[in-house]
C-alpha positions, 0 to 999 in steps of 0.5 A: 550494485547499490543495495535497495529494498523493494516493498510491493503493496501486493493487493494494490498491484494485483487489483491493477493487474486484474483490471488491466489484463483482459479476463479472456486470459485463461488457463487450459481448464478455463480458469481466469489467470489475468491477475496472475499473469499481470502481476508477474509482468508488473514484477518483471518490469519493476525488477528490470527497471529499478534493480532491487537487491531485496524484494518483499510482497507485503500482504493484507492478512486483515484488510480492515482490522477490527481495532481500526474499525473500533476507532472509526466504524466507517473505516472501509465500511463501503467495501464490506460484503459480509461481516464475519465474527472473529475473522476479517470481514469479507471485502468486495472482490470480483469472483474471478479475482478472488479465485486467483489470489491463492494462485498469486500466492503460489506463484510468489512462493514458487519464485521464492519471493518473500510474502509477508503479512501480519495478523490484525494488520494491513499490508500498509503496516507491514510496509511501514515496519519494513520501510522504517527499519530497513538498512537499505534504501527503500522503494514502496510500490503502490497506488495508495497515497496513504503510503506517502507518509513513509517517504523520507528523503534522508533515509532514501525511502521513496514511493513508486506510484502506480496510479497513472499506470505501469507505463507511466510510473512516478517516483514520489519524493518529499519534493513531489508531495510538497509540490502536489499538496503543499505539505511535506511527506511527514505531514501527510498523515495529518493532512489526510486526517484533516481532509478525510478520504472517502475511499477509506471511509474517513470523514475528515473535519467537516468544512476543512478541505485540502487547501485549508488542511495544507494551510493549517499544517504550513502554519502550525506544523502538525495536528497536535499543534493545530488542535492546541492553537484551536484551544487558544485561538492563536493564529486561527480564525473562529470559523476554523476553530469551530470546525475543529471543535465539532470534530474533536471526537474524530480527531481524538482517534483518527491519527491512530487509524490513518498512521501506518504501524511501524513496530510490528514483530514480523520475525526473520525475513529472507528478503534477498532477491531470489536467484533461482537454480535450475531445479527451482527454475524448472519448477516455476516453468512447470507451474507456468505450464499448468496455469498457462502463464507462458511468457509472463513467467518467462519475463519474471524469470529473466528479470530475476536472473 
């Protein structure tokens, strides 16, 4: 079997599971377990379909790092329900899902799946670090387009994109990114910086939409070259130069916010796909019985076997 590392954007997947499985799915004591069961089913399908030899559930230790907020205060601001001093802000998460997050972590630990986060960083940054340092081909599983910037055909890093649902997964390569957006994956962070992203609270350059951003990158290559051309007027209209000049303060800081980190010290990680012995398998089934996870645990155990 060819080795392959699968990196899960875990929050993206458990949100999808929560909204995709009815809230009527509950344990014997009435606790909602739809997100737990849904995530187990997702992992079972991914492992069965793509056959990774290594698997990491990447975690948001801080979903809105202060250093990103310091650079762009609107970053994910619309998703904050409570600001906490000296700790990550509280994200808007439905109460029935919030209650399941500790169970999700316990389920992953029970299965022996490595769960990796990093202080003051998002799961995207963990994924960026692992994807760019991996000795194996990499599958990044996410519904977040921001991670398209990590796609690298030469290193066999691709995205398994979940935005259209688990029954309609899309393999995203550089060719796919270029066909959709007119930019290469290596240009995607600059493209997102220029265009902006309302879902992340990134304003972008006012008056520069997707087509203009793609055209600028096609002509100049990257954001630094675009800004240099705006200074000299080389091959750029006066109107676009004015828009870029007006957004200078934003463009000074946005690349650091948009680009995922790739150099985190994550320590030793045993990412090998877990092979559960009889004792570990029985422990997983006991956990499943306690929380009424039933066939979802059976499916993931079968996939790991």
